N, C-alpha and C positions, 0 to 999 in steps of 0.2 A: 727619300720618300718611300721607296720600295720596302725598305726595312720596316718603317712605321706601319705600312699596310699589313705586313706579315704578322707583326706583333699584335696589331689590332684584331686580325682575323683569329689568331690563336687565343686571345683573351675571350672572344665571343664564343668560340668553340667549347673552351673550358667551362664558361658559365652555363652553356647549354647542357653539357654533360652533368654538371652539378645539379641543375634543376631537374633533369631526367632522373638522377639517382634519388633525389629527395621526394619528388613528386609521387611515384608509386607507393613508397612506404607510408605517406601521409594518407593516400587514398584507401589503402588496405586497412587502416585503423578503424575498427567498428566499435562504437560505444556499447556499453552494457545495455542501455535503454535506447531503442530506436522507434521511430514513428512510421506507421504504414505498412512495415514489413520486416522481416529479419534482414539484418544488414542494411536497413534503410538509413534516413537521416537521423542524426543523434538528437534525442530530446535535450533541449538547452536548459542549462541551469536557470531557474527562475520560472520555468514552464509549469502550468497548473494542470495536474492530473485529476480526473474525476471518474467515478463509477458508481452505479447502483447494483443491487443485487442481480446476480446472473439469473436470467429468465427461468421461472419454474422452481426457484429455490426460496428459502426463508432464512432469516437470521435468528438463531435460537440461543437462549439461556437456560440450560437444563441443570437439574440437581445431580447429575452423574454424567460420566463420560460416554455411557452407552444408554442413558436414560432418555425418555421422551416426556418427562414430567418437568414442567416449568413454564417458560414464556417462549412464544414464536411471534416473530414480526415479519409481516408480508413486505414491508418497505424498509430500506436502509440505504444510505449512500455515504461517500466520503469525498473529500478534497484534499489534495496534497501538493506540495510544491517540490520540485526537483532541487536539491541542494548540492549534489555531486553526481556526475555521470562520466566516469573514466572510461578509457578504452578497455574492451574485454581482452582477457579475463579480468574480472575484478568485481567490486561491489558498487552499485549505485546507491545513493542516499536521498531519501524523501523526508519532507516535514509533514506530518499529518496534521492539518489544521481544523478540520471539521469532520465529524461523523454523527449521523442522525439515524434515529429509528422511529417508526410509526406503524399504524395499523397492527398493534400488537395485542395478543390475546394470551390468557394464562388458563391452564387447567389444574392449578393448585388448589386443593380443597380449602374453602374459606375465602378465596380471592374472587371477587365479582368483576374485575377488569384491571387493565394496565393504563394507569393514568399518563405516565410518561417514562421515558428512559433517556437519560443525558449522559454524555461523555465529558468528564471533567479533567482538569489539570493539563489541557492541551497547550502547546503542541506536543506530539510524540515523534520519535525518530524511527523511520522505517528504512531498514537496510535490505536491499534486493540484490542477491548473489546470482551468478550465472554458473555456479558449480553444480555437482551432482545432485539431483533432487530439486533444482531450482529453489533454493531456501530463501525464506524471508524471515526477518526478525523485527518485530515491533517492540520499542522499548520507551520507557519514560523520557520526558524532556526535563527541563530545568524547573518546572512548576510543582513537581511532586510526582508520586507514583501514579500509574495509570489507574483511573477510577471511573466506575460507572454507578450512577444513582438511579435506582428503579423505584418508581412511585406506584404502589398497588392500591386499588380500591378494594376494601374488604367489608364484610358484614358489620364490622365495628368501626368503620372509617378508613382513612388513608393511612398507609404504612410506607416508610422510606427503608429501602434496603440498599446499603452502600457497599460495593464490592471494589477490591483493589488488587492490582498485580504490581509488586515493587520492582521486579526484575525485567522480564521480557516474555512475550509469547512468540510462537513459531508458526510459520505458514509456508505456502509454496505458490509458485506462479505457474501458469499454463499457457503456452503460446497458441494452442489450438482454439481456446475460448478467449485468449488474451485476457485472462482473469488472475485474480489473486485471492487466495483462500485461507481460512483458519479453521481447524477442526478440534473441537473439544478442549479449548485452551482455558485453564483454570483461573478464576478470580475469587479470592477469599473474602468472605463476609467480614466487614469491620464494624458495622453498626445496623441494627434493625431488630424486628421482633421475631417471635417464633415462627411466623409465616415465611420468613426469609430463610432459604436454604443455605447451608454453611459454606458451600462452595458453588459458584455458578460457572458452568463450562459453556464457553462461547464458541459457536460455530457460524460461519458465514462465508459465502463466496461472492465476490464482486467481479462483474465483467459486462461488457468489454471495458477495460481501463482505457480512456482516451486522453489525448492531449489537447486540452481546450485552448491553448495558446497557439496552436497551429491551425491555419485555415482548413475547415472541413472536419476538425477534430478527429485525426486519424487514431487508430488503435495503437497501444504501446506494446512493443515486443522485447523480450529479454534475450540477448545474444550470448 
């Protein structure tokens, strides 16, 4: 009986040591995307992330990378679903499901107003990295190239301008504002009248990005 007690005690001690060895390693693993703070709880696969334009900013489609000629929208928002969120360092992946624009104006000669801007061929794939520069890459999904259709009101009636990006656009994230932004990313005109500029350069910063699947919709951080 005494031998059995000794073996039992040794087995329990071994299991305790094993649990101690594994436990801290698991606790130290921080996901690329966390909620509420840096190093916080991981954003779960399937969580829905949303954001509107960062306060005081606009979404713009201009005719040049440094131009101010084109379209400016006071309101824009997006909704995306987390599809992968590995331990850092690494890349998290989101599926962009919706992106909207409204309260848009234009200073293009001959354009009297902006009727609508729609984002087509959704969903898109958004890859969020935690490397130098906090890189973001938005690329097409399976439905076709990234496409935006702009409907303009003109003195001669409405005009449709269709812009596409077949490969990807680049952006960055910022943990101070918990935001994601794109600056002067080019989309080529594929159909439209002479009132449509040949390349539309898209700029927008969205934030705070929040996880609406978690109580209180905490902000998203990139670790």
